[in-house]
C-alpha positions in Angstrom: 0.0 -0.2 0.1 1.5 3.4 -1.0 0.1 6.9 0.5 1.4 10.2 -0.7 1.3 13.0 2.0 1.5 16.4 0.5 2.7 19.2 2.7 2.6 22.9 2.3 5.9 25.0 1.3 4.3 28.5 2.3 6.0 30.2 5.5 4.4 33.7 5.7 1.3 34.5 7.8 0.1 36.9 5.6 1.4 40.2 6.3 2.1 39.8 9.9 5.8 39.1 9.8 4.8 35.7 11.7 5.7 32.4 10.3 3.3 29.6 9.3 3.4 26.1 7.8 2.3 22.8 8.4 1.3 21.7 11.7 3.2 19.0 13.2 0.7 17.2 15.1 -1.4 16.9 11.6 1.7 15.3 10.0 2.9 13.0 12.8 -0.2 11.5 14.2 -1.4 10.4 10.6 1.9 9.2 9.6 2.5 7.0 12.3 -1.1 5.8 12.1 -0.4 4.7 8.3 3.0 3.6 8.8 2.5 1.3 11.9 -0.4 -0.3 9.5 2.4 -1.1 7.1 1.5 1.8 4.5 4.7 2.8 2.3 4.7 6.8 2.5 6.1 9.3 0.2 6.2 13.1 1.3 6.0 15.7 -1.3 5.4 19.4 -1.4 5.1 22.2 -4.0 8.7 23.3 -3.6 10.4 20.2 -2.4 12.8 19.9 0.3 12.2 20.6 3.9 8.5 22.3 4.3 8.0 24.8 6.9 6.9 23.9 10.3 4.1 26.4 12.2 6.4 27.4 14.9 3.2 27.5 17.2 2.7 23.9 16.7 6.0 23.1 18.6 4.8 24.9 21.6 4.5 22.9 24.7 0.8 22.9 24.9 0.4 21.2 21.4 2.5 18.2 22.1 1.3 14.7 21.7 2.2 11.3 21.8 2.9 11.4 18.3 4.7 14.9 18.1 6.9 13.3 21.0 7.7 10.3 18.9 8.5 12.5 15.8 10.9 14.6 18.0 12.7 11.0 18.8 12.4 9.9 15.1 15.7 11.3 13.3 15.1 8.9 10.3 11.6 10.6 9.7 13.1 14.1 10.3 15.6 13.2 7.6 12.6 12.0 5.1 10.8 15.2 6.0 13.7 17.5 5.0 14.2 15.9 1.6 10.2 16.1 0.2 9.9 15.2 -3.5 8.5 18.2 -5.6 4.8 17.9 -6.4 4.8 18.4 -9.9 7.4 15.5 -10.2 4.7 13.0 -8.6 2.6 10.6 -10.5 -0.9 9.7 -8.9 -0.6 6.6 -10.7 2.1 5.3 -8.4 -0.1 5.6 -5.1 -3.2 4.3 -3.6 -4.3 7.4 -1.8 -3.3 10.9 -0.7 -3.4 12.6 2.3 -3.1 16.4 3.3 -2.0 17.4 6.7 -3.2 21.3 7.8 -1.6 23.9 9.3 -2.5 27.8 7.7 -0.1 27.4 5.0 -2.1 25.4 2.4 -4.8 28.1 2.3 -1.9 30.3 0.5 -0.2 27.7 -1.8 -1.9 24.3 -1.8 -5.4 26.0 -2.7 -3.8 27.7 -6.0 -1.1 25.2 -6.6 -1.8 23.7 -10.4 0.0 20.6 -9.8 -1.9 19.9 -6.5 -5.3 20.7 -8.1 -4.2 18.3 -10.9 -3.2 15.8 -8.6 -6.4 15.6 -6.3 -8.5 15.5 -9.7 -6.6 12.4 -10.9 -6.4 10.8 -7.6 -10.5 10.9 -7.5 -10.9 10.4 -11.1 -8.8 7.0 -10.7 -11.0 6.0 -7.6 -8.6 6.7 -5.1 -9.4 8.1 -1.7 -8.1 11.8 -0.8 -7.9 12.8 2.7 -7.5 16.3 4.0 -7.5 17.7 7.8 -7.8 20.9 9.3 -6.8 23.7 6.9 -5.9 21.0 4.3 -9.4 21.1 3.0 -8.6 24.5 1.5 -6.7 22.5 -1.1 -9.9 21.7 -2.6 -11.4 24.9 -3.4 -10.5 25.0 -6.8 -10.4 21.0 -7.7 -13.3 20.0 -9.7 -15.2 16.6 -10.0 -15.4 14.3 -13.1 -18.7 16.4 -13.8 -16.9 19.6 -14.0 -18.5 20.7 -10.7 -16.5 21.7 -7.7 -15.4 18.2 -6.1 -16.9 19.4 -2.7 -20.4 20.5 -4.2 -23.1 18.1 -2.7 -20.6 16.2 -0.3 -20.6 16.0 3.3 -17.4 17.9 4.1 -15.6 19.5 7.3 -12.8 21.7 8.0 -11.0 24.2 10.4 -14.5 26.2 11.6 -15.0 29.9 11.7 -15.3 29.6 15.4 -11.9 28.1 15.5 -10.4 30.7 13.5 -11.9 33.3 15.8 -10.5 31.7 18.6 -6.9 31.9 17.3 -7.4 35.6 16.1 -6.7 35.1 12.4 -10.1 35.5 10.7 -8.8 38.7 9.1 -5.3 37.4 8.1 -6.3 34.4 6.5 -6.9 34.5 2.4 -10.5 32.9 3.2 -12.4 31.4 5.8 -12.3 27.7 5.1 -15.9 27.1 6.5 -17.4 29.7 4.4 -15.8 28.5 1.3 -16.8 24.9 1.7 -20.3 25.9 2.0 -19.9 28.4 -1.0 -18.8 25.9 -3.0 -22.1 23.8 -2.4 -20.3 21.5 0.1 -22.6 19.9 3.0 -20.3 21.6 5.8 -20.7 20.4 9.6 -18.5 20.8 12.5 -18.1 19.4 16.0 -17.0 21.3 19.3 -14.0 23.3 18.9 -10.9 21.3 19.0 -12.6 18.0 19.3 -12.3 15.4 16.9 -14.7 15.4 14.2 -14.2 13.6 10.9 -16.4 12.7 7.8 -16.2 10.4 4.9 -18.2 11.1 1.7 -17.2 8.1 -0.9 -13.5 8.6 -1.6 -13.4 12.2 0.2 -12.3 12.3 3.9 -12.1 15.4 5.8 -11.4 16.3 9.5 -12.0 19.5 11.2 -9.0 20.4 13.4 -5.7 19.0 14.6 -7.6 16.5 17.1 -9.2 15.0 14.1 -6.0 14.2 12.2 -5.7 10.7 13.8 -9.3 9.9 13.0 -8.8 11.0 9.4 -6.1 8.6 9.0 -7.8 5.6 10.4 -10.8 6.4 8.2 -8.5 6.3 5.4 -6.9 3.2 6.1 -10.4 1.6 6.3 -11.5 2.9 2.9 -8.0 1.4 1.5 -8.9 -1.8 3.1 
């Protein structure tokens, strides 16, 4: 079983002068769920090489068993430092794709032609596509086989407006994910702030927030099985 994990290459949090990137837990937790199940994993990002880590995700209050395991895993750290370039990836080589969040994807993966094309190809090839937290932002320009937005008419979740308000970034992000998914015709729903909430609609799997990342990976494994 081969799964591709796609990470953001975007490191600037709008014009704030602060950094962003991917959220460590949303990478580490799914990675280990998949790897422990015997899945072979390839890491990719738009620019290749080391994807930026959101510095806030390394703060003490956001550490979990998975992030602690990642800190003690030099082999995975080395693998992460050498992600392949997204435009060099062939969907035919993989059984599924997983996108971790962090705010970065709202800027680059939402608009990246290689990412958009890749998701459309996976879906067309009848392979699961999974996203957590802000990563469903990578779906906003993705079309289904019918030419309509992929999320249209599908059960979908992602980082909620309430959670974005709680982190005080509603005026910084390029778009509010909850609003955008609804605007595209997705049947958006959410759970309580910061609590696990994940949905599966056919081949499309989405999770609301960092706490949902492990659940999304487990649903992905069930879907592949």
